[in-house]
mmCIF file of the N, C-alpha and C atoms, coordinates in Angstrom:
data_MODEL
# 
_entry.id   MODEL 
# 
loop_
_atom_site.group_PDB 
_atom_site.id 
_atom_site.type_symbol 
_atom_site.label_atom_id 
_atom_site.label_alt_id 
_atom_site.label_comp_id 
_atom_site.label_asym_id 
_atom_site.label_entity_id 
_atom_site.label_seq_id 
_atom_site.pdbx_PDB_ins_code 
_atom_site.Cartn_x 
_atom_site.Cartn_y 
_atom_site.Cartn_z 
_atom_site.occupancy 
_atom_site.B_iso_or_equiv 
_atom_site.pdbx_formal_charge 
_atom_site.auth_seq_id 
_atom_site.auth_comp_id 
_atom_site.auth_asym_id 
_atom_site.auth_atom_id 
_atom_site.pdbx_PDB_model_num 
ATOM 1   N N  . UNK A 1 1  ? 9.865  29.981 59.173 1.00 0.00 ? 1  UNK A N  1 
ATOM 2   C CA . UNK A 1 1  ? 11.276 29.757 58.974 1.00 0.00 ? 1  UNK A CA 1 
ATOM 3   C C  . UNK A 1 1  ? 11.829 29.036 60.203 1.00 0.00 ? 1  UNK A C  1 
ATOM 4   N N  . UNK A 1 2  ? 12.546 27.977 59.956 1.00 0.00 ? 2  UNK A N  1 
ATOM 5   C CA . UNK A 1 2  ? 13.134 27.167 61.019 1.00 0.00 ? 2  UNK A CA 1 
ATOM 6   C C  . UNK A 1 2  ? 14.587 27.591 61.216 1.00 0.00 ? 2  UNK A C  1 
ATOM 7   N N  . UNK A 1 3  ? 14.899 28.132 62.378 1.00 0.00 ? 3  UNK A N  1 
ATOM 8   C CA . UNK A 1 3  ? 16.240 28.641 62.650 1.00 0.00 ? 3  UNK A CA 1 
ATOM 9   C C  . UNK A 1 3  ? 17.094 27.670 63.460 1.00 0.00 ? 3  UNK A C  1 
ATOM 10  N N  . UNK A 1 4  ? 16.604 26.444 63.645 1.00 0.00 ? 4  UNK A N  1 
ATOM 11  C CA . UNK A 1 4  ? 17.366 25.466 64.409 1.00 0.00 ? 4  UNK A CA 1 
ATOM 12  C C  . UNK A 1 4  ? 18.539 24.929 63.600 1.00 0.00 ? 4  UNK A C  1 
ATOM 13  N N  . UNK A 1 5  ? 19.601 24.579 64.319 1.00 0.00 ? 5  UNK A N  1 
ATOM 14  C CA . UNK A 1 5  ? 20.757 23.972 63.679 1.00 0.00 ? 5  UNK A CA 1 
ATOM 15  C C  . UNK A 1 5  ? 20.457 22.495 63.405 1.00 0.00 ? 5  UNK A C  1 
ATOM 16  N N  . UNK A 1 6  ? 21.245 21.849 62.561 1.00 0.00 ? 6  UNK A N  1 
ATOM 17  C CA . UNK A 1 6  ? 21.028 20.420 62.313 1.00 0.00 ? 6  UNK A CA 1 
ATOM 18  C C  . UNK A 1 6  ? 21.107 19.569 63.590 1.00 0.00 ? 6  UNK A C  1 
ATOM 19  N N  . UNK A 1 7  ? 21.990 19.932 64.511 1.00 0.00 ? 7  UNK A N  1 
ATOM 20  C CA . UNK A 1 7  ? 22.108 19.186 65.760 1.00 0.00 ? 7  UNK A CA 1 
ATOM 21  C C  . UNK A 1 7  ? 20.838 19.344 66.590 1.00 0.00 ? 7  UNK A C  1 
ATOM 22  N N  . UNK A 1 8  ? 20.279 20.538 66.633 1.00 0.00 ? 8  UNK A N  1 
ATOM 23  C CA . UNK A 1 8  ? 19.039 20.767 67.362 1.00 0.00 ? 8  UNK A CA 1 
ATOM 24  C C  . UNK A 1 8  ? 17.885 19.984 66.738 1.00 0.00 ? 8  UNK A C  1 
ATOM 25  N N  . UNK A 1 9  ? 17.861 19.901 65.420 1.00 0.00 ? 9  UNK A N  1 
ATOM 26  C CA . UNK A 1 9  ? 16.817 19.132 64.734 1.00 0.00 ? 9  UNK A CA 1 
ATOM 27  C C  . UNK A 1 9  ? 16.935 17.652 65.061 1.00 0.00 ? 9  UNK A C  1 
ATOM 28  N N  . UNK A 1 10 ? 18.161 17.124 65.092 1.00 0.00 ? 10 UNK A N  1 
ATOM 29  C CA . UNK A 1 10 ? 18.378 15.723 65.453 1.00 0.00 ? 10 UNK A CA 1 
ATOM 30  C C  . UNK A 1 10 ? 17.939 15.456 66.883 1.00 0.00 ? 10 UNK A C  1 
ATOM 31  N N  . UNK A 1 11 ? 18.294 16.361 67.793 1.00 0.00 ? 11 UNK A N  1 
ATOM 32  C CA . UNK A 1 11 ? 17.916 16.207 69.197 1.00 0.00 ? 11 UNK A CA 1 
ATOM 33  C C  . UNK A 1 11 ? 16.403 16.217 69.350 1.00 0.00 ? 11 UNK A C  1 
ATOM 34  N N  . UNK A 1 12 ? 15.724 17.129 68.670 1.00 0.00 ? 12 UNK A N  1 
ATOM 35  C CA . UNK A 1 12 ? 14.271 17.202 68.762 1.00 0.00 ? 12 UNK A CA 1 
ATOM 36  C C  . UNK A 1 12 ? 13.615 15.947 68.196 1.00 0.00 ? 12 UNK A C  1 
ATOM 37  N N  . UNK A 1 13 ? 14.179 15.397 67.126 1.00 0.00 ? 13 UNK A N  1 
ATOM 38  C CA . UNK A 1 13 ? 13.650 14.155 66.557 1.00 0.00 ? 13 UNK A CA 1 
ATOM 39  C C  . UNK A 1 13 ? 13.844 12.990 67.536 1.00 0.00 ? 13 UNK A C  1 
ATOM 40  N N  . UNK A 1 14 ? 15.005 12.936 68.187 1.00 0.00 ? 14 UNK A N  1 
ATOM 41  C CA . UNK A 1 14 ? 15.273 11.884 69.173 1.00 0.00 ? 14 UNK A CA 1 
ATOM 42  C C  . UNK A 1 14 ? 14.333 12.024 70.365 1.00 0.00 ? 14 UNK A C  1 
ATOM 43  N N  . UNK A 1 15 ? 14.095 13.238 70.812 1.00 0.00 ? 15 UNK A N  1 
ATOM 44  C CA . UNK A 1 15 ? 13.179 13.464 71.928 1.00 0.00 ? 15 UNK A CA 1 
ATOM 45  C C  . UNK A 1 15 ? 11.757 13.032 71.553 1.00 0.00 ? 15 UNK A C  1 
ATOM 46  N N  . UNK A 1 16 ? 11.355 13.289 70.326 1.00 0.00 ? 16 UNK A N  1 
ATOM 47  C CA . UNK A 1 16 ? 10.022 12.888 69.877 1.00 0.00 ? 16 UNK A CA 1 
ATOM 48  C C  . UNK A 1 16 ? 9.892  11.365 69.887 1.00 0.00 ? 16 UNK A C  1 
ATOM 49  N N  . UNK A 1 17 ? 10.944 10.662 69.472 1.00 0.00 ? 17 UNK A N  1 
ATOM 50  C CA . UNK A 1 17 ? 10.930 9.198  69.486 1.00 0.00 ? 17 UNK A CA 1 
ATOM 51  C C  . UNK A 1 17 ? 10.797 8.685  70.909 1.00 0.00 ? 17 UNK A C  1 
ATOM 52  N N  . UNK A 1 18 ? 11.556 9.272  71.829 1.00 0.00 ? 18 UNK A N  1 
ATOM 53  C CA . UNK A 1 18 ? 11.509 8.859  73.237 1.00 0.00 ? 18 UNK A CA 1 
ATOM 54  C C  . UNK A 1 18 ? 10.118 9.099  73.806 1.00 0.00 ? 18 UNK A C  1 
ATOM 55  N N  . UNK A 1 19 ? 9.541  10.252 73.530 1.00 0.00 ? 19 UNK A N  1 
ATOM 56  C CA . UNK A 1 19 ? 8.202  10.567 74.046 1.00 0.00 ? 19 UNK A CA 1 
ATOM 57  C C  . UNK A 1 19 ? 7.158  9.615  73.485 1.00 0.00 ? 19 UNK A C  1 
ATOM 58  N N  . UNK A 1 20 ? 7.253  9.296  72.209 1.00 0.00 ? 20 UNK A N  1 
ATOM 59  C CA . UNK A 1 20 ? 6.308  8.355  71.600 1.00 0.00 ? 20 UNK A CA 1 
ATOM 60  C C  . UNK A 1 20 ? 6.458  6.956  72.191 1.00 0.00 ? 20 UNK A C  1 
ATOM 61  N N  . UNK A 1 21 ? 7.690  6.527  72.395 1.00 0.00 ? 21 UNK A N  1 
ATOM 62  C CA . UNK A 1 21 ? 7.916  5.210  72.994 1.00 0.00 ? 21 UNK A CA 1 
ATOM 63  C C  . UNK A 1 21 ? 7.307  5.154  74.390 1.00 0.00 ? 21 UNK A C  1 
ATOM 64  N N  . UNK A 1 22 ? 7.476  6.212  75.156 1.00 0.00 ? 22 UNK A N  1 
ATOM 65  C CA . UNK A 1 22 ? 6.957  6.239  76.523 1.00 0.00 ? 22 UNK A CA 1 
ATOM 66  C C  . UNK A 1 22 ? 5.431  6.179  76.532 1.00 0.00 ? 22 UNK A C  1 
ATOM 67  N N  . UNK A 1 23 ? 4.781  6.970  75.693 1.00 0.00 ? 23 UNK A N  1 
ATOM 68  C CA . UNK A 1 23 ? 3.312  6.960  75.684 1.00 0.00 ? 23 UNK A CA 1 
ATOM 69  C C  . UNK A 1 23 ? 2.779  5.614  75.208 1.00 0.00 ? 23 UNK A C  1 
ATOM 70  N N  . UNK A 1 24 ? 3.448  4.993  74.234 1.00 0.00 ? 24 UNK A N  1 
ATOM 71  C CA . UNK A 1 24 ? 3.018  3.677  73.758 1.00 0.00 ? 24 UNK A CA 1 
ATOM 72  C C  . UNK A 1 24 ? 3.199  2.614  74.841 1.00 0.00 ? 24 UNK A C  1 
ATOM 73  N N  . UNK A 1 25 ? 4.339  2.649  75.530 1.00 0.00 ? 25 UNK A N  1 
ATOM 74  C CA . UNK A 1 25 ? 4.583  1.665  76.583 1.00 0.00 ? 25 UNK A CA 1 
ATOM 75  C C  . UNK A 1 25 ? 3.634  1.870  77.760 1.00 0.00 ? 25 UNK A C  1 
ATOM 76  N N  . UNK A 1 26 ? 3.335  3.110  78.097 1.00 0.00 ? 26 UNK A N  1 
ATOM 77  C CA . UNK A 1 26 ? 2.395  3.382  79.190 1.00 0.00 ? 26 UNK A CA 1 
ATOM 78  C C  . UNK A 1 26 ? 1.002  2.862  78.840 1.00 0.00 ? 26 UNK A C  1 
ATOM 79  N N  . UNK A 1 27 ? 0.615  2.980  77.582 1.00 0.00 ? 27 UNK A N  1 
ATOM 80  C CA . UNK A 1 27 ? -0.692 2.477  77.161 1.00 0.00 ? 27 UNK A CA 1 
ATOM 81  C C  . UNK A 1 27 ? -0.716 0.947  77.166 1.00 0.00 ? 27 UNK A C  1 
ATOM 82  N N  . UNK A 1 28 ? 0.402  0.335  76.761 1.00 0.00 ? 28 UNK A N  1 
ATOM 83  C CA . UNK A 1 28 ? 0.467  -1.115 76.669 1.00 0.00 ? 28 UNK A CA 1 
ATOM 84  C C  . UNK A 1 28 ? 0.646  -1.776 78.034 1.00 0.00 ? 28 UNK A C  1 
ATOM 85  N N  . UNK A 1 29 ? 1.424  -1.129 78.915 1.00 0.00 ? 29 UNK A N  1 
ATOM 86  C CA . UNK A 1 29 ? 1.714  -1.674 80.245 1.00 0.00 ? 29 UNK A CA 1 
ATOM 87  C C  . UNK A 1 29 ? 1.378  -0.629 81.313 1.00 0.00 ? 29 UNK A C  1 
ATOM 88  N N  . UNK A 1 30 ? 0.106  -0.395 81.578 1.00 0.00 ? 30 UNK A N  1 
ATOM 89  C CA . UNK A 1 30 ? -0.270 0.676  82.514 1.00 0.00 ? 30 UNK A CA 1 
ATOM 90  C C  . UNK A 1 30 ? 0.162  0.423  83.959 1.00 0.00 ? 30 UNK A C  1 
ATOM 91  N N  . UNK A 1 31 ? 0.394  -0.814 84.330 1.00 0.00 ? 31 UNK A N  1 
ATOM 92  C CA . UNK A 1 31 ? 0.763  -1.110 85.718 1.00 0.00 ? 31 UNK A CA 1 
ATOM 93  C C  . UNK A 1 31 ? 2.270  -1.181 85.927 1.00 0.00 ? 31 UNK A C  1 
ATOM 94  N N  . UNK A 1 32 ? 3.050  -1.045 84.866 1.00 0.00 ? 32 UNK A N  1 
ATOM 95  C CA . UNK A 1 32 ? 4.508  -1.093 84.987 1.00 0.00 ? 32 UNK A CA 1 
ATOM 96  C C  . UNK A 1 32 ? 5.014  0.188  85.650 1.00 0.00 ? 32 UNK A C  1 
ATOM 97  N N  . UNK A 1 33 ? 6.096  0.066  86.399 1.00 0.00 ? 33 UNK A N  1 
ATOM 98  C CA . UNK A 1 33 ? 6.652  1.247  87.054 1.00 0.00 ? 33 UNK A CA 1 
ATOM 99  C C  . UNK A 1 33 ? 7.304  2.153  86.012 1.00 0.00 ? 33 UNK A C  1 
ATOM 100 N N  . UNK A 1 34 ? 7.337  3.425  86.338 1.00 0.00 ? 34 UNK A N  1 
ATOM 101 C CA . UNK A 1 34 ? 7.933  4.396  85.420 1.00 0.00 ? 34 UNK A CA 1 
ATOM 102 C C  . UNK A 1 34 ? 9.416  4.102  85.217 1.00 0.00 ? 34 UNK A C  1 
ATOM 103 N N  . UNK A 1 35 ? 10.110 3.767  86.293 1.00 0.00 ? 35 UNK A N  1 
ATOM 104 C CA . UNK A 1 35 ? 11.542 3.503  86.171 1.00 0.00 ? 35 UNK A CA 1 
ATOM 105 C C  . UNK A 1 35 ? 11.832 2.298  85.293 1.00 0.00 ? 35 UNK A C  1 
ATOM 106 N N  . UNK A 1 36 ? 10.980 1.298  85.342 1.00 0.00 ? 36 UNK A N  1 
ATOM 107 C CA . UNK A 1 36 ? 11.170 0.136  84.473 1.00 0.00 ? 36 UNK A CA 1 
ATOM 108 C C  . UNK A 1 36 ? 11.017 0.544  83.004 1.00 0.00 ? 36 UNK A C  1 
ATOM 109 N N  . UNK A 1 37 ? 10.026 1.380  82.726 1.00 0.00 ? 37 UNK A N  1 
ATOM 110 C CA . UNK A 1 37 ? 9.832  1.862  81.357 1.00 0.00 ? 37 UNK A CA 1 
ATOM 111 C C  . UNK A 1 37 ? 10.993 2.744  80.919 1.00 0.00 ? 37 UNK A C  1 
ATOM 112 N N  . UNK A 1 38 ? 11.503 3.579  81.828 1.00 0.00 ? 38 UNK A N  1 
ATOM 113 C CA . UNK A 1 38 ? 12.670 4.401  81.504 1.00 0.00 ? 38 UNK A CA 1 
ATOM 114 C C  . UNK A 1 38 ? 13.840 3.509  81.112 1.00 0.00 ? 38 UNK A C  1 
ATOM 115 N N  . UNK A 1 39 ? 14.008 2.405  81.840 1.00 0.00 ? 39 UNK A N  1 
ATOM 116 C CA . UNK A 1 39 ? 15.104 1.489  81.542 1.00 0.00 ? 39 UNK A CA 1 
ATOM 117 C C  . UNK A 1 39 ? 14.967 0.836  80.181 1.00 0.00 ? 39 UNK A C  1 
ATOM 118 N N  . UNK A 1 40 ? 13.751 0.456  79.831 1.00 0.00 ? 40 UNK A N  1 
ATOM 119 C CA . UNK A 1 40 ? 13.507 -0.166 78.525 1.00 0.00 ? 40 UNK A CA 1 
ATOM 120 C C  . UNK A 1 40 ? 13.821 0.835  77.410 1.00 0.00 ? 40 UNK A C  1 
ATOM 121 N N  . UNK A 1 41 ? 13.362 2.061  77.571 1.00 0.00 ? 41 UNK A N  1 
ATOM 122 C CA . UNK A 1 41 ? 13.607 3.093  76.559 1.00 0.00 ? 41 UNK A CA 1 
ATOM 123 C C  . UNK A 1 41 ? 15.092 3.426  76.482 1.00 0.00 ? 41 UNK A C  1 
ATOM 124 N N  . UNK A 1 42 ? 15.737 3.545  77.642 1.00 0.00 ? 42 UNK A N  1 
ATOM 125 C CA . UNK A 1 42 ? 17.168 3.872  77.671 1.00 0.00 ? 42 UNK A CA 1 
ATOM 126 C C  . UNK A 1 42 ? 17.990 2.807  76.956 1.00 0.00 ? 42 UNK A C  1 
ATOM 127 N N  . UNK A 1 43 ? 17.640 1.558  77.169 1.00 0.00 ? 43 UNK A N  1 
ATOM 128 C CA . UNK A 1 43 ? 18.374 0.479  76.510 1.00 0.00 ? 43 UNK A CA 1 
ATOM 129 C C  . UNK A 1 43 ? 18.147 0.505  75.001 1.00 0.00 ? 43 UNK A C  1 
ATOM 130 N N  . UNK A 1 44 ? 16.910 0.757  74.589 1.00 0.00 ? 44 UNK A N  1 
ATOM 131 C CA . UNK A 1 44 ? 16.592 0.777  73.158 1.00 0.00 ? 44 UNK A CA 1 
ATOM 132 C C  . UNK A 1 44 ? 17.243 1.965  72.440 1.00 0.00 ? 44 UNK A C  1 
ATOM 133 N N  . UNK A 1 45 ? 17.342 3.107  73.126 1.00 0.00 ? 45 UNK A N  1 
ATOM 134 C CA . UNK A 1 45 ? 17.882 4.316  72.501 1.00 0.00 ? 45 UNK A CA 1 
ATOM 135 C C  . UNK A 1 45 ? 19.344 4.548  72.856 1.00 0.00 ? 45 UNK A C  1 
ATOM 136 N N  . UNK A 1 46 ? 19.957 3.615  73.612 1.00 0.00 ? 46 UNK A N  1 
ATOM 137 C CA . UNK A 1 46 ? 21.358 3.720  74.027 1.00 0.00 ? 46 UNK A CA 1 
ATOM 138 C C  . UNK A 1 46 ? 21.619 5.020  74.788 1.00 0.00 ? 46 UNK A C  1 
ATOM 139 N N  . UNK A 1 47 ? 20.773 5.244  75.778 1.00 0.00 ? 47 UNK A N  1 
ATOM 140 C CA . UNK A 1 47 ? 20.901 6.409  76.642 1.00 0.00 ? 47 UNK A CA 1 
ATOM 141 C C  . UNK A 1 47 ? 20.948 5.936  78.085 1.00 0.00 ? 47 UNK A C  1 
ATOM 142 N N  . UNK A 1 48 ? 21.116 6.879  78.991 1.00 0.00 ? 48 UNK A N  1 
ATOM 143 C CA . UNK A 1 48 ? 21.030 6.555  80.409 1.00 0.00 ? 48 UNK A CA 1 
ATOM 144 C C  . UNK A 1 48 ? 19.593 6.743  80.877 1.00 0.00 ? 48 UNK A C  1 
ATOM 145 N N  . UNK A 1 49 ? 19.249 6.087  81.970 1.00 0.00 ? 49 UNK A N  1 
ATOM 146 C CA . UNK A 1 49 ? 17.905 6.220  82.533 1.00 0.00 ? 49 UNK A CA 1 
ATOM 147 C C  . UNK A 1 49 ? 17.637 7.669  82.946 1.00 0.00 ? 49 UNK A C  1 
ATOM 148 N N  . UNK A 1 50 ? 18.585 8.346  83.638 1.00 0.00 ? 50 UNK A N  1 
ATOM 149 C CA . UNK A 1 50 ? 18.330 9.747  83.970 1.00 0.00 ? 50 UNK A CA 1 
ATOM 150 C C  . UNK A 1 50 ? 18.156 10.637 82.736 1.00 0.00 ? 50 UNK A C  1 
ATOM 151 N N  . UNK A 1 51 ? 18.848 10.304 81.663 1.00 0.00 ? 51 UNK A N  1 
ATOM 152 C CA . UNK A 1 51 ? 18.687 11.071 80.429 1.00 0.00 ? 51 UNK A CA 1 
ATOM 153 C C  . UNK A 1 51 ? 17.283 10.952 79.867 1.00 0.00 ? 51 UNK A C  1 
ATOM 154 N N  . UNK A 1 52 ? 16.747 9.743  79.870 1.00 0.00 ? 52 UNK A N  1 
ATOM 155 C CA . UNK A 1 52 ? 15.380 9.521  79.397 1.00 0.00 ? 52 UNK A CA 1 
ATOM 156 C C  . UNK A 1 52 ? 14.401 10.246 80.302 1.00 0.00 ? 52 UNK A C  1 
ATOM 157 N N  . UNK A 1 53 ? 14.619 10.130 81.614 1.00 0.00 ? 53 UNK A N  1 
ATOM 158 C CA . UNK A 1 53 ? 13.734 10.783 82.573 1.00 0.00 ? 53 UNK A CA 1 
ATOM 159 C C  . UNK A 1 53 ? 13.735 12.296 82.371 1.00 0.00 ? 53 UNK A C  1 
ATOM 160 N N  . UNK A 1 54 ? 14.903 12.891 82.127 1.00 0.00 ? 54 UNK A N  1 
ATOM 161 C CA . UNK A 1 54 ? 14.984 14.331 81.918 1.00 0.00 ? 54 UNK A CA 1 
ATOM 162 C C  . UNK A 1 54 ? 14.254 14.763 80.649 1.00 0.00 ? 54 UNK A C  1 
ATOM 163 N N  . UNK A 1 55 ? 14.352 13.976 79.601 1.00 0.00 ? 55 UNK A N  1 
ATOM 164 C CA . UNK A 1 55 ? 13.622 14.294 78.364 1.00 0.00 ? 55 UNK A CA 1 
ATOM 165 C C  . UNK A 1 55 ? 12.125 14.294 78.634 1.00 0.00 ? 55 UNK A C  1 
ATOM 166 N N  . UNK A 1 56 ? 11.640 13.289 79.344 1.00 0.00 ? 56 UNK A N  1 
ATOM 167 C CA . UNK A 1 56 ? 10.209 13.184 79.620 1.00 0.00 ? 56 UNK A CA 1 
ATOM 168 C C  . UNK A 1 56 ? 9.735  14.292 80.553 1.00 0.00 ? 56 UNK A C  1 
ATOM 169 N N  . UNK A 1 57 ? 10.564 14.698 81.478 1.00 0.00 ? 57 UNK A N  1 
ATOM 170 C CA . UNK A 1 57 ? 10.210 15.817 82.350 1.00 0.00 ? 57 UNK A CA 1 
ATOM 171 C C  . UNK A 1 57 ? 10.112 17.105 81.539 1.00 0.00 ? 57 UNK A C  1 
ATOM 172 N N  . UNK A 1 58 ? 11.055 17.325 80.651 1.00 0.00 ? 58 UNK A N  1 
ATOM 173 C CA . UNK A 1 58 ? 11.052 18.542 79.824 1.00 0.00 ? 58 UNK A CA 1 
ATOM 174 C C  . UNK A 1 58 ? 9.836  18.614 78.913 1.00 0.00 ? 58 UNK A C  1 
ATOM 175 N N  . UNK A 1 59 ? 9.322  17.457 78.515 1.00 0.00 ? 59 UNK A N  1 
ATOM 176 C CA . UNK A 1 59 ? 8.159  17.416 77.629 1.00 0.00 ? 59 UNK A CA 1 
ATOM 177 C C  . UNK A 1 59 ? 6.846  17.207 78.391 1.00 0.00 ? 59 UNK A C  1 
ATOM 178 N N  . UNK A 1 60 ? 6.910  17.354 79.702 1.00 0.00 ? 60 UNK A N  1 
ATOM 179 C CA . UNK A 1 60 ? 5.732  17.267 80.576 1.00 0.00 ? 60 UNK A CA 1 
ATOM 180 C C  . UNK A 1 60 ? 4.999  15.935 80.498 1.00 0.00 ? 60 UNK A C  1 
ATOM 181 N N  . UNK A 1 61 ? 5.741  14.856 80.303 1.00 0.00 ? 61 UNK A N  1 
ATOM 182 C CA . UNK A 1 61 ? 5.134  13.532 80.304 1.00 0.00 ? 61 UNK A CA 1 
ATOM 183 C C  . UNK A 1 61 ? 5.365  12.806 81.626 1.00 0.00 ? 61 UNK A C  1 
ATOM 184 N N  . UNK A 1 62 ? 6.241  13.338 82.449 1.00 0.00 ? 62 UNK A N  1 
ATOM 185 C CA . UNK A 1 62 ? 6.533  12.735 83.741 1.00 0.00 ? 62 UNK A CA 1 
ATOM 186 C C  . UNK A 1 62 ? 6.793  13.869 84.726 1.00 0.00 ? 62 UNK A C  1 
ATOM 187 N N  . UNK A 1 63 ? 6.231  13.747 85.908 1.00 0.00 ? 63 UNK A N  1 
ATOM 188 C CA . UNK A 1 63 ? 6.435  14.763 86.931 1.00 0.00 ? 63 UNK A CA 1 
ATOM 189 C C  . UNK A 1 63 ? 7.028  14.132 88.171 1.00 0.00 ? 63 UNK A C  1 
ATOM 190 N N  . UNK A 1 64 ? 7.986  14.814 88.755 1.00 0.00 ? 64 UNK A N  1 
ATOM 191 C CA . UNK A 1 64 ? 8.579  14.350 90.006 1.00 0.00 ? 64 UNK A CA 1 
ATOM 192 C C  . UNK A 1 64 ? 7.798  14.929 91.173 1.00 0.00 ? 64 UNK A C  1 
ATOM 193 N N  . UNK A 1 65 ? 8.004  14.345 92.338 1.00 0.00 ? 65 UNK A N  1 
ATOM 194 C CA . UNK A 1 65 ? 7.278  14.824 93.525 1.00 0.00 ? 65 UNK A CA 1 
ATOM 195 C C  . UNK A 1 65 ? 7.897  16.069 94.078 1.00 0.00 ? 65 UNK A C  1 
# 
């Protein structure tokens, strides 16, 4: 049984799209900087760069020092 609200479901779907975009871009452009990829994703998803970075950190795809 899924107890998430519709807003939570939308957010999780958006996070999945962001994570997929990041893994695809990392595979396609392995030498590109992380911040450059964050910018590309942020522009495509109409988000801020820190917002994209926070999503990726929460999903363990990016780690800060």
